[in-house]
N, C-alpha and C positions, 0 to 999 in steps of 0.2 A: 504494500500500499504505500502510495506517495505521501510526503508531508503536505498537509493542507496550506494553501497560501492564505495570507491574511484577508484578502478579498473574499475568498471562499468562506472563511470563518465568520466574517461579518454578514455575509448573506444568509447564513444559518440562523441569525437573530433578527426576527421580523421587526422588533421595536426600532432597530437602527435605521430602518428604511424612512422614518418619519423626518430624518434630518436633525433631530434634536440630539445635542451632545450630552451623553450621560457620563458625568465624572463624580458621581456620589456612589460608586460601586462597593465602597466599604460598608455602606448603609443598606445595600441590597443590589444585586446584579440583575441585569436582564437574562432572560432565558432563551435557549435555542428552540428551534421548531420542534425538535425531538421531544422536549419536555411538554410542550403544548399539545402535540398530537397524541402523546401517550396518556395524558390526562383526559383528553377529550374522549379518546378510545374507551378508557375505563368507564366513563359515564354512559357511553353508548352500549357497551357490552357486558360490563361486569359490575354494575351498581347494586350489589346485593350484600347481605350480611355474610360474614365468614362462618366456617365451621359446619356447613351443610354438605350433605352428600350429593347434591345436584350439581351439574357441570359448572354453572356460573359462579356458585359458591365455592367450589373447589378452586376455580381459577382466582377468585378474590383472596382466598386464603394463601395461594401460591404467590400472588402479587406481593403481599407483605413479606414473606419469607425470602423471596428473591431480592426485594428492596434492602432487607437487612443484610443478606449476604453480600451484595454489592458494596454496601457501606463498610462492612467488616473488611473487605479487601481494600477499599479506598483508604481505610485507617492505616493500612500496611499490616494487617493481621491475616496475611494471605499464606497460611500454612496448612498443611494436610491436617494437623490437629489444632483447631483454633484455640487461641489462648484467652480470648475476650468475647463479650457480648455486646451488642448494639442496642441501646435503649432509645427509642424514637419519642419525640415530644414536639409541642408547638413552638418552642423557642429555646435558646440557650438558658435564658433567665429562669424559665420554668424547670429545665432539667437540673440546673444548679441548686435551685431551692429544694427540689426533691432529693437530690443526692445528700446535701448537707443535713437535711432532716433525718434521712435514713442512717447516715453515718453517726449523727449525734445520739441516736437512739441505742447504739451499741459501743459508745466510746466509755472507757472507764472514767471514774471521777478523777478530776485533777489532769485530765488530758489537756494538752496545749495545741493551739492552731496558729500557723504563721500565714499571713496573707500579704501578697505583694501590693504595695500601695499604687503601683503603676497599672493595675488591673482595671478592666471594664467592671462596672458595679455588679454585673451579673455573676462574677466569681470573686467579688469582695463582700457585698452585703449579706448573702446567705450565711457566711462564715462568721462575720462580725456579730450578727444577731445571736450567735451561739453563746455569746456572753451572758445573755439573759438566762441561759440554762446552766450556768455555773462554770463554763469552760473559759480557760485563759486564751485570749486572742491577742496576737501580737502582730502589728503592721510591720512588714519588711520595708523599711524606708527607702525612698528613691535617692539617687544622687541628684542634689538640686541643680546641678549643672546640665547633666545629660538626660535625666529622667529614668535612667536605668536602675534597676534593683540589682546591686552587685552580689555575685555569689559569695565573695568573702564576708559580706555582711551577713547573709544567710547563715553561713558556718558559724558566726558568732552568736546567732540567735537560737539555733536548735539545741535541744536538750534531750535527755532520755525520755521525757514526757511528751515530746512533739509527736503528734499523731497524724497531722495533715499539713502539707504545704501547698498553698493555692497561688497560682501565678498565671500570667499571660505568655503565650509563646511569642506573640508579637503585640505590642501596644497598638490599639486601634487609633491612637492619636500620634504617637511617635514613629510608627512604621518600622521600629527596630527589632530585629530577631534576637531573642534571649538564648543563652547557652542552656538549653534543657537538659542535655545530658549531664552537665555539671550539677545542675539544681537537683536532678534526680539522684545523683551519687551522693550529695550531701544529705539529702533527706533519708535516703535508704540506710545510710550508715548509722542512723539512730532509730531505724524501724518505722519511720514516717511514710505515709503514702502521698503521692504527688498528683494533684488535680490541675490539669493544664487547660486553659481557655485558648483554643486554637482558632477562633472565629476569624481573626485577621491574618492568620497564616494560610489556612486551608484553601482560599481561592487562588493562591499564587504558586505554590510548590507541593511535591508529593508529601504525604504523611507517612511517617515510619515509626508508629507508636512502640513496636517491639524493639527496634534498634535504639530509640531513645530511652527506653526503660520505664516509661511512665506508667502510672497506674490507672488514671482516669484521663480522657481527653475528649474535648466537646467542640462541636462547631455547628454553625447555621447553614443549613443547605441552600437557604434562599440568598445567601451571599456567595454561593458556589454554583450559580446558574441553574438552580433548582427551585422547588416549590417552597413555601413559607413554613419550613419545619427546621428541627434541629436534631442532631445525633449525638449521643454520648457512648463512648467506647469505655468499657471498664473490664478489667481482668475478672475472669469467671471465679477465680478463687476468692476475690474480695466480695463479689456479688453474693456468693453463698453465705458470707458472714452477715449480710443484711436482710432485713425484712422489708419488702417493698409494700407500697401503699394500696395495692390492688385488693379486691375482695378477699375475705379471710379464706376462701376455699380454693383460691388460685394457688398452685404449688409454689413454694418458696424453695426453689431447687437451683437458684442461680441463673435462671433464664430471664430474658428481658421482660416478659409479659407481666411479671410480678411488679414491675416498676412502671407499667403503662396503664394506669386506671382509665377505663373507657376505651382502651385500645388507641393505636396510632391512627392517623388520617389516611384512610384508604386510598383516596385519589391522589393525596400527596405521595404515597408510596409508589403509585404508577408513574407520577412525575419524576421521582428519584430513579426509577428504572429507565425513563427516557433520558435522564442525565447520564446514565451508563452507556446508552447508545451513542450519545454525543461524544463522550470521551473515546469510545471505540473508533468513531469515524475521525476524530481529530488527529490521532497519531498511532501508528503501529506500535505494538509492545505493551498494550495494556494500560491500565489506569495510572500507574506511576509514570509511565512514559509520556502520557498525555498531559499530566500536570507539569512534568519537566519542560514540555513543550510550551506551555503557558508561561513558565518562568522565563524561557528563552525570548519570547515575544516581548515580554514586559520590561525586561532589563534596559534595552536602549531608550524606551519611553521614559523610564524613571530617570535615567541620566540626563535626558533633555529637559525634563520638567525641573530637576535640581539645579541644572546650569542656568535656566531662565530665572529662578528665583534668586539664586546666588548672585545674579547680576544686577539685582535691585538693592541699593544701599540701604533703604528704609524697610527692607523686609527681613524679618528674623524667622528663619526656619526653626520649627520645634521638632527636634530629633536629629539624626544624622544628616549632615549637610552634603555628603558625598555618596554617589551610587556605589554599592558593594553587595556582595552575597549576604551581608548583615543588614540590608536596607530593602524593604519593600515598597511599592508604589502607592502607599498611603501617606500622603505628604501634608503636614499642618504647618501654618505659618501665621504671623501676625504682622501688621504694617505700623509704623511709628505714628502715623497721623490718621489714617483711615480706619473706621470701624470695620469689624468683620461683616456686619450687616451690609455696609455700603459695597463691600467686594463682592459678596455673593449676589446682591441685587443687580450690580452691574453685569455679572455673568448671565443671570437669568434673562435680563432685557435683551441679550444677544443669543438666546437659545442654548445657553450652557448651564447644566444643572451641577452645582456644587453646593455645600452646605457650611454652616458655621455653628459653634457651640461647644459644650464640653464632651458631647458624644458619650455620655455615661462614664467618662473617666474624670469625674468630679474631683476625687481626692488627688489624682495625678496633677490636674490644672492648679490645685491649691498648693501642692508641693513644689511646683515650678514657679510659684509666684504669680500665676495668671488668675484673673478673675474667672471663676467657673461660669458666671452669667454671661460674660463676654465671650470666654472660650477662645477658639481659634478658627481660622478659615481652613477648610480641609478639601483637598483635591485627591481623589482616589481613582486610580486608573485600573483598567482591566486589559486583558489580552485582546479584548475586542475594540480597544481605543485605536483610532487610526492616526496616521501622521497628519493628515488634514485637520482632524478635530483638535490635535495638540497645537498645531500652528494657529488655528483660530483662537484657542484660549490665549495664546501669547498675544496676538493681535488685539484682543479684547482687553485683557488686564494689563498689558505692557504699559500703556499711557498712564493709567491711575496708579499702578505700583511704582512708577518712576517719579511721582510727584514728591 
């Protein structure tokens, strides 16, 4: 199979034909025709309840199983004997609240939890709230200059009582990739489990949960060209130690269903299978190769955007200023005199969609000395972003950012 050209990729995404420039991809990406058609087909052919013996119900049941299997492999748990399970939910926030509650129910008294200050509130708030249940929660503070949570700081915080370390793989505001292997090694040394928010990483590069050694990893499928759902991978051995919130008669045997009250979104699962077909179309070699192709396409776009912003003396980039393997195309900045509202409004007037705010990284903004209410302007690119769109952005924002 030949590598798909960028024009072929863009043609696969119907929304791009409108001419509007979507550069808020970190908030939610567009979807390929594969996802749209798979969801539509499900409603036409298989919109029934699961668990029945008749053909449509059998197909509906299989639909969920296949979506879960695809996601397990997408996470990098593609082995003959799976080491983890995939829990499906409506959002990362919902899944993190579910996980934190389930873990808290089995933590021993006196257990300690460490939470990265750089995280999205979805993987901060659920753990911080456990202070109300008597657990000690410690914020892993950021470096006030870079926004990073340094591994050496974590090493000074963990104790023999540390049970959980929760952190982002990539800050959805900084765009910087954290050293998850080192974080995991530090946490595992004292027997703690690592819970990683991969929402800002998953749309850009392959996931390798087994290689990284993490215990739990979550991302939102609607930010990875799929339906508005989220997926949480957890080691089966850890799941077996927890009690899920589903009905009391549902087996508590380490399978995902115990953690999916009401069951997953059926048509969403069909859309996830459409995402699988898109990745198979995108690049030969499977899901990991497809996501590697995504990263290859995005790298030069990231470099161009950073070069543009760095050329504006009154612009301060929040996060790494240079393109590298440790920097993804979610790029935040502020201007010395313009408000973020003025910047995003100017872009919108010219058919370019970007956003401003704290993006739920409220604590990170405060740690960086930024007003959370004002936040930052954020431009987030995708492998679907074209050179023409990038140049249009430069033409529109260049004059005002140069002021």
